[in-house]
Backbone bond lengths (Angstrom), bond angles and torsions (degrees), N, CA, C in turn:
res aa  C-N    CA-C-N  psi(-1)  N-CA   C-N-CA  omega(-1)  CA-C   N-CA-C  phi
1 M - - - 1.453 - - 1.515 111.91 -
2 T 1.306 120.04 17.83 1.457 121.35 -178.75 1.534 112.70 -90.75
3 E 1.295 118.72 -12.57 1.463 121.94 -179.53 1.547 109.48 -69.52
4 T 1.294 115.92 127.02 1.458 122.40 -177.41 1.539 108.79 -82.40
5 I 1.326 115.50 139.76 1.449 120.98 177.67 1.508 107.94 -79.48
6 D 1.330 115.75 133.91 1.457 121.51 179.51 1.507 109.18 -81.69
7 Y 1.321 117.99 117.70 1.463 122.45 -174.12 1.532 109.90 -59.36
8 L 1.319 118.23 -51.16 1.453 120.99 -174.75 1.529 112.74 -62.72
9 K 1.326 115.45 -42.51 1.498 119.00 178.35 1.528 109.94 -63.47
10 L 1.327 116.79 -43.69 1.457 119.04 -179.08 1.521 110.58 -66.67
11 E 1.322 116.78 -39.72 1.462 120.45 178.27 1.529 110.32 -58.65
12 Q 1.314 116.23 -42.06 1.484 121.06 179.20 1.514 110.71 -64.81
13 V 1.346 115.90 -45.22 1.468 121.31 -179.96 1.545 110.18 -61.22
14 L 1.317 116.98 -43.28 1.463 119.62 -179.59 1.525 110.94 -67.98
15 H 1.335 116.62 -37.43 1.469 119.45 179.05 1.520 109.49 -66.30
16 Q 1.299 118.77 -45.02 1.453 121.78 178.75 1.498 112.54 -65.26
17 G 1.311 115.93 -28.98 1.498 121.35 179.41 1.503 113.51 -88.81
18 D 1.335 115.96 7.62 1.484 122.71 176.24 1.538 111.05 59.43
19 A 1.330 116.58 39.23 1.456 119.60 177.97 1.526 108.51 -68.86
20 D 1.308 115.95 152.78 1.441 121.49 -177.90 1.542 114.26 -86.36
21 F 1.340 115.99 -7.56 1.464 121.03 -175.98 1.519 110.07 -134.16
22 T 1.356 115.59 157.94 1.450 121.92 175.53 1.538 109.02 -79.21
23 V 1.326 114.65 173.36 1.479 120.15 176.65 1.521 110.31 -59.56
24 A 1.316 116.56 -49.49 1.460 120.18 -178.14 1.524 110.25 -58.34
25 E 1.319 117.18 -47.59 1.470 120.65 179.47 1.532 110.85 -63.33
26 S 1.303 117.69 -42.31 1.491 122.80 -180.00 1.502 111.22 -59.94
27 Q 1.356 118.01 -48.55 1.442 118.62 178.24 1.509 111.83 -64.60
28 A 1.293 116.56 -40.57 1.472 120.39 -178.74 1.488 112.17 -65.55
29 I 1.319 118.53 -39.82 1.476 120.11 175.88 1.529 110.29 -61.20
30 A 1.346 114.53 -42.99 1.475 118.81 176.53 1.515 110.25 -59.60
31 C 1.338 118.14 -44.53 1.459 121.55 177.61 1.529 111.21 -58.33
32 G 1.328 116.77 -48.54 1.435 120.78 -178.86 1.498 112.88 -59.38
33 V 1.326 116.37 -38.94 1.481 121.24 178.71 1.525 109.18 -70.87
34 L 1.326 116.82 -44.97 1.435 121.31 -173.43 1.540 114.09 -72.99
35 V 1.328 118.04 -29.88 1.483 117.19 177.87 1.512 111.99 -69.75
36 V 1.324 115.85 -19.55 1.470 120.45 176.24 1.502 110.29 -87.89
37 N 1.338 116.56 -39.43 1.459 121.11 -177.46 1.534 108.72 -149.47
38 I 1.323 115.55 102.53 1.447 120.09 -176.26 1.524 112.30 -63.83
39 A 1.330 116.11 -17.10 1.464 122.08 177.89 1.541 112.04 -98.26
40 A 1.334 114.85 23.67 1.476 119.35 -176.75 1.529 110.42 -60.80
41 D 1.312 112.26 155.65 1.465 121.70 -177.03 1.520 112.15 -74.25
42 K 1.333 115.84 109.32 1.458 120.07 -179.46 1.506 111.79 -63.58
43 L 1.339 118.79 -36.75 1.451 122.03 -178.75 1.522 110.84 -63.74
44 A 1.293 119.83 -41.97 1.449 120.86 179.47 1.525 110.23 -64.28
45 W 1.331 118.01 -37.36 1.432 121.46 178.16 1.536 111.02 -66.84
46 V 1.323 116.65 -44.04 1.449 121.41 178.42 1.549 110.71 -60.09
47 K 1.303 116.34 -42.77 1.475 120.75 179.27 1.532 110.73 -62.54
48 L 1.306 116.85 -37.78 1.465 119.69 175.74 1.525 111.03 -62.45
49 I 1.311 116.50 -45.42 1.476 120.56 -173.92 1.551 109.76 -71.81
50 V 1.308 116.91 -40.70 1.481 120.19 -174.98 1.516 112.04 -88.42
51 G 1.319 117.82 -29.68 1.457 119.92 -175.33 1.542 110.06 82.23
52 D 1.292 116.23 -144.99 1.472 120.63 -178.76 1.528 109.31 -66.42
53 V 1.315 116.06 130.19 1.473 121.57 -179.86 1.527 108.75 -88.28
54 D 1.342 113.43 128.34 1.460 121.81 175.44 1.525 108.44 -103.72
55 T 1.292 118.36 108.72 1.449 122.29 -175.88 1.523 113.54 -60.05
56 N 1.331 117.25 -19.14 1.473 120.51 -178.62 1.526 112.51 -98.43
57 N 1.306 118.89 4.51 1.470 123.19 -175.56 1.540 108.54 -99.01
58 N 1.322 117.36 99.66 1.462 121.24 -179.74 1.515 112.46 -65.59
59 N 1.332 117.10 -33.77 1.464 119.64 177.36 1.500 110.66 -63.99
60 Q 1.317 117.01 -38.38 1.454 120.87 177.24 1.531 111.59 -65.64
61 H 1.336 116.06 -38.00 1.468 120.72 178.66 1.544 109.46 -62.93
62 R 1.331 117.51 -40.52 1.468 121.04 177.29 1.539 109.22 -63.85
63 A 1.312 115.98 -42.64 1.468 119.47 179.74 1.520 109.77 -63.48
64 I 1.284 118.12 -41.99 1.507 120.46 179.14 1.514 109.98 -62.36
65 A 1.328 117.53 -44.93 1.480 120.56 178.91 1.541 110.47 -61.75
66 S 1.325 116.88 -42.98 1.466 119.81 179.76 1.522 111.12 -66.74
67 L 1.318 117.14 -37.69 1.471 121.23 176.46 1.517 110.99 -63.35
68 G 1.342 117.02 -39.79 1.451 118.97 176.97 1.508 111.69 -60.49
69 E 1.334 118.19 -38.99 1.454 122.21 176.87 1.540 110.36 -65.51
70 L 1.328 116.23 -42.09 1.469 121.00 178.65 1.546 110.12 -60.99
71 F 1.310 116.60 -45.16 1.465 120.39 -178.39 1.547 110.01 -61.90
72 E 1.322 116.23 -45.65 1.463 120.41 -179.16 1.526 111.84 -65.63
73 Q 1.350 116.54 -40.96 1.464 119.28 177.83 1.521 111.43 -64.74
74 T 1.303 116.61 -42.00 1.465 121.46 178.19 1.530 110.26 -62.16
75 K 1.291 116.58 -43.55 1.455 121.17 178.45 1.530 110.56 -61.46
76 Y 1.312 116.55 -44.74 1.451 122.82 178.98 1.529 111.00 -60.72
77 Q 1.336 116.17 -48.12 1.455 121.60 -179.02 1.517 113.17 -62.23
78 L 1.327 115.84 -38.91 1.466 118.86 -179.43 1.522 111.80 -66.44
79 Q 1.344 116.07 -26.96 1.474 120.82 -179.62 1.519 112.81 -93.38
80 D 1.307 117.59 -6.51 1.469 122.39 -176.57 1.504 111.93 -69.66
81 S 1.293 117.55 120.31 1.450 122.41 -178.24 1.515 113.16 -69.82
82 N 1.357 117.86 -11.49 1.472 122.51 177.17 1.533 111.70 -89.70
83 L 1.319 117.52 2.91 1.452 123.29 176.76 1.537 111.47 59.44
84 E 1.304 116.66 43.11 1.459 122.91 -178.20 1.532 112.71 -82.50
85 F 1.296 117.39 5.71 1.468 120.89 -179.18 1.530 110.05 -65.62
86 N 1.325 116.33 136.38 1.462 122.44 176.12 1.500 109.16 -138.56
87 L 1.350 115.50 146.76 1.436 120.74 174.08 1.517 108.54 -73.03
88 L 1.335 115.94 137.66 1.449 122.09 178.99 1.528 109.16 -89.24
89 L 1.329 115.65 100.17 1.452 123.66 -172.67 1.526 110.02 -131.81
90 P 1.334 117.48 164.28 1.449 120.03 177.65 1.543 111.71 -57.99
91 D 1.325 115.32 156.49 1.453 122.20 178.65 1.542 111.20 -61.80
92 D 1.333 113.86 160.20 1.446 120.18 177.71 1.535 112.78 -64.94
93 D 1.344 116.67 -16.90 1.479 119.52 178.38 1.526 112.35 -74.97
94 D 1.312 118.47 -17.02 1.448 120.23 176.98 1.512 110.77 -71.70
95 P 1.334 117.39 154.25 1.457 119.01 177.55 1.544 111.32 -56.44
96 I 1.300 116.09 143.59 1.470 120.77 -175.35 1.523 111.44 -61.59
97 S 1.331 117.27 -33.44 1.479 119.67 -179.87 1.555 109.09 -65.84
98 H 1.325 119.46 -38.42 1.444 122.66 177.22 1.533 109.58 -66.54
99 R 1.302 117.93 -42.56 1.467 120.99 178.78 1.513 111.72 -63.74
100 F 1.373 116.48 -39.89 1.454 117.13 178.29 1.528 111.96 -68.14
101 N 1.325 116.99 -37.66 1.457 119.68 175.73 1.529 110.21 -60.18
102 S 1.325 117.39 -38.04 1.468 121.61 178.06 1.543 110.07 -66.81
103 V 1.327 116.27 -36.41 1.469 119.86 176.23 1.533 109.51 -63.51
104 Q 1.330 117.10 -43.44 1.458 119.49 176.34 1.518 111.17 -62.23
105 D 1.337 117.89 -43.04 1.450 121.67 176.36 1.549 110.29 -58.64
106 W 1.319 115.19 -41.67 1.435 120.30 179.89 1.550 109.31 -60.15
107 C 1.307 116.53 -46.80 1.505 120.51 -179.91 1.519 109.84 -60.42
108 R 1.332 117.68 -44.52 1.465 120.32 179.75 1.541 109.42 -62.97
109 G 1.327 117.07 -42.04 1.450 118.87 177.96 1.508 114.02 -62.49
110 F 1.346 115.98 -41.26 1.456 119.78 178.78 1.525 110.20 -61.86
111 L 1.299 117.52 -43.26 1.476 121.23 179.54 1.512 110.47 -66.10
112 T 1.344 117.26 -35.42 1.462 121.41 175.49 1.515 110.96 -61.55
113 G 1.321 116.72 -45.19 1.451 122.74 177.96 1.531 112.49 -61.69
114 I 1.318 116.05 -42.56 1.481 121.76 177.52 1.504 107.98 -60.86
115 A 1.340 118.15 -49.44 1.454 121.87 -179.23 1.502 112.54 -62.85
116 M 1.336 117.31 -39.11 1.481 121.17 176.78 1.525 111.12 -59.78
117 S 1.320 115.84 -27.59 1.458 120.59 -177.26 1.517 112.99 -86.61
118 G 1.343 114.81 1.92 1.469 118.23 174.91 1.495 115.13 96.11
119 I 1.313 119.10 5.07 1.460 120.72 179.14 1.524 108.83 -88.24
120 K 1.334 114.27 128.78 1.486 119.46 179.64 1.526 108.77 -77.43
121 L 1.321 114.10 128.98 1.458 119.32 178.33 1.505 111.22 -93.42
122 E 1.307 118.09 -20.14 1.464 121.91 178.09 1.501 108.80 -122.78
123 G 1.306 116.25 160.27 1.466 120.06 -179.05 1.494 109.56 81.31
124 D 1.340 114.86 -150.93 1.442 120.89 -175.36 1.535 112.20 -81.29
125 N 1.327 115.30 102.54 1.441 118.82 175.46 1.555 108.38 -119.11
126 S 1.343 114.29 35.21 1.472 119.44 -177.78 1.504 113.58 -67.22
127 A 1.341 117.94 -13.40 1.446 119.29 176.42 1.534 112.59 -70.26
128 L 1.324 115.05 -19.61 1.487 119.05 178.25 1.503 110.04 -76.05
129 P 1.341 116.68 151.11 1.472 118.58 172.79 1.522 111.00 -59.21
130 E 1.317 117.00 148.80 1.457 121.31 -175.97 1.533 113.17 -58.44
131 D 1.332 116.47 -43.84 1.478 118.62 178.60 1.504 112.09 -62.04
132 T 1.313 118.40 -37.79 1.441 122.25 177.99 1.537 110.39 -65.69
133 R 1.316 117.32 -44.01 1.464 119.93 176.36 1.527 112.01 -59.41
134 D 1.334 116.20 -43.95 1.461 120.43 179.46 1.529 111.15 -64.40
135 L 1.315 116.74 -42.88 1.471 120.74 -179.62 1.537 110.36 -65.16
136 L 1.293 117.45 -42.25 1.459 119.95 179.34 1.533 111.07 -62.68
137 M 1.311 116.08 -37.91 1.471 120.45 175.48 1.515 110.84 -64.67
138 D 1.347 116.90 -41.27 1.474 120.11 177.64 1.523 111.01 -64.90
139 F 1.336 116.87 -41.46 1.452 120.33 177.77 1.537 110.36 -60.60
140 A 1.314 116.34 -42.01 1.445 121.51 178.58 1.520 110.96 -62.55
141 N 1.341 116.58 -43.26 1.451 120.99 179.62 1.529 111.07 -63.85
142 I 1.298 118.45 -42.06 1.458 122.47 178.22 1.521 110.17 -63.86
143 S 1.333 116.23 -41.75 1.445 120.59 -176.12 1.535 112.11 -66.00
144 S 1.326 116.97 -26.34 1.466 120.48 -175.07 1.515 113.15 -116.31
145 S 1.310 116.66 20.39 1.458 119.78 -174.37 1.517 114.42 -79.93
146 G 1.323 118.05 -2.09 1.438 119.70 176.98 1.502 112.75 79.60
147 D 1.310 114.80 -166.08 1.481 119.58 -179.05 1.528 110.77 -81.94
148 F 1.320 115.03 147.37 1.440 121.51 174.91 1.520 109.11 -108.16
149 D 1.279 116.55 153.08 1.459 120.97 179.94 1.528 107.49 -95.51
150 F 1.348 115.89 87.48 1.441 120.58 179.18 1.510 109.91 -89.04
151 D 1.317 116.59 140.86 1.429 121.88 175.45 1.507 106.74 -87.56
152 E 1.350 117.21 104.84 1.456 123.87 -173.51 1.532 110.95 -82.09
153 E 1.303 118.09 -12.07 1.476 120.60 -177.35 1.517 109.93 -66.33
154 E 1.330 116.06 131.27 1.441 121.38 -176.40 1.528 110.65 -58.09
155 G 1.317 114.78 136.09 1.452 120.42 -179.01 1.498 115.29 86.55
156 K 1.329 117.15 -13.94 1.484 120.98 -177.09 1.511 112.54 -109.82
157 N 1.325 116.42 -0.17 1.469 117.42 -176.58 1.521 113.31 -110.62
158 A 1.312 117.43 21.81 1.462 120.63 -178.63 1.543 111.40 -58.68
159 E 1.301 116.62 -42.27 1.472 119.59 179.54 1.516 111.01 -66.04
160 S 1.334 116.60 -39.13 1.485 119.98 178.74 1.524 109.63 -66.22
161 E 1.318 118.28 -39.35 1.454 122.70 179.83 1.539 109.71 -62.84
162 I 1.355 115.16 -44.43 1.445 119.60 -179.77 1.537 110.03 -63.99
163 A 1.315 116.45 -44.05 1.456 120.56 -178.43 1.544 110.14 -62.53
164 L 1.320 116.47 -43.22 1.461 118.63 179.42 1.528 111.27 -66.06
165 A 1.334 117.08 -40.77 1.477 119.37 177.43 1.542 110.47 -61.20
166 E 1.293 117.00 -37.39 1.476 120.24 179.76 1.513 111.29 -70.28
167 I 1.331 117.80 -35.63 1.467 120.13 176.69 1.521 109.10 -66.99
168 I 1.310 118.86 -43.53 1.462 122.01 -179.56 1.520 110.21 -62.96
169 E 1.313 117.42 -42.46 1.477 119.46 178.10 1.523 110.97 -65.65
170 Y 1.312 116.96 -39.06 1.483 120.82 177.28 1.524 109.81 -61.33
171 L 1.322 117.94 -43.12 1.450 120.29 177.97 1.522 113.03 -65.88
172 R 1.324 115.57 -39.18 1.480 121.60 178.90 1.530 109.92 -62.25
173 M 1.324 116.76 -53.27 1.439 119.92 -177.94 1.540 110.96 -69.67
174 G 1.309 117.11 -34.40 1.476 120.60 175.62 1.503 111.92 -61.86
175 T 1.306 116.89 -41.73 1.464 122.09 177.63 1.520 110.89 -60.98
176 L 1.345 114.97 -45.24 1.450 120.18 178.46 1.506 112.11 -63.35
177 L 1.319 116.47 -39.27 1.496 120.83 178.34 1.529 110.46 -67.27
178 I 1.292 117.63 -44.13 1.481 120.64 177.35 1.526 109.30 -59.13
179 N 1.338 115.96 -45.44 1.458 120.77 179.24 1.528 110.42 -57.58
180 E 1.320 116.98 -45.02 1.470 121.89 -177.82 1.552 110.45 -68.87
181 E 1.321 115.99 -38.38 1.471 117.36 -178.30 1.536 111.45 -70.98
182 L 1.332 116.55 -36.30 1.454 119.62 -176.42 1.533 112.21 -86.56
183 Q 1.343 115.42 -24.86 1.472 119.58 179.75 1.511 109.30 -144.88
184 P 1.303 117.56 77.12 1.468 118.05 -178.11 1.505 113.31 -54.42
185 I 1.332 116.97 136.96 1.438 120.76 178.65 1.553 106.54 -68.60
186 K 1.305 113.17 127.56 1.440 118.49 179.97 1.530 109.76 -72.92
187 S 1.310 115.86 122.06 1.466 117.88 179.65 1.545 107.54 -75.78
188 S 1.269 113.27 149.44 1.479 120.67 179.46 1.500 110.94 -62.56
189 S 1.300 114.38 138.63 1.462 117.74 177.67 1.556 112.43 -85.82
190 V 1.328 114.31 -1.66 1.466 121.08 -179.44 1.560 107.90 -85.44
191 I 1.286 115.64 127.17 1.459 120.33 177.68 1.505 108.66 -88.74
192 H 1.293 116.04 126.85 1.500 121.12 -179.60 1.504 110.66 -99.29
């Protein structure tokens, strides 16, 4: 499970397979579902991402197989004690505005996955740990923050790059914290 999924290749496969969501959204929905229930139903998630399955569509079959790999890798990363989990987003070579839009898509996807798992995002969610409630609010704020005025000119966007990197790291660690709060990793009962 150490092989990294190539964002661009997966995006192309999903597009050719007529998937309803982007790579960032797809991974995020998986994260949202898995942080609530690590044994979540992969098939239900795939059906959401792909929509109606056409048994004669080979491109869709490739997309489904790739999505299965994405789900399993995401599940593995969320359980990894070395904190190797990473958000699946466009490369740093893409324009910063596109990468930020993908971060917003990722946040919306994560919240979709959380909601699919039965957690209320609005109203009384006091049963959730306080840090999880705060993080979900932050994810919602990032997802709906609108456009940012990034300076795309080379050499002038260092501050924007740093800010985006900090947001991505915040989302990564926030996801891991939510996962730990909702499903604490069981420590081994074996004494070493």
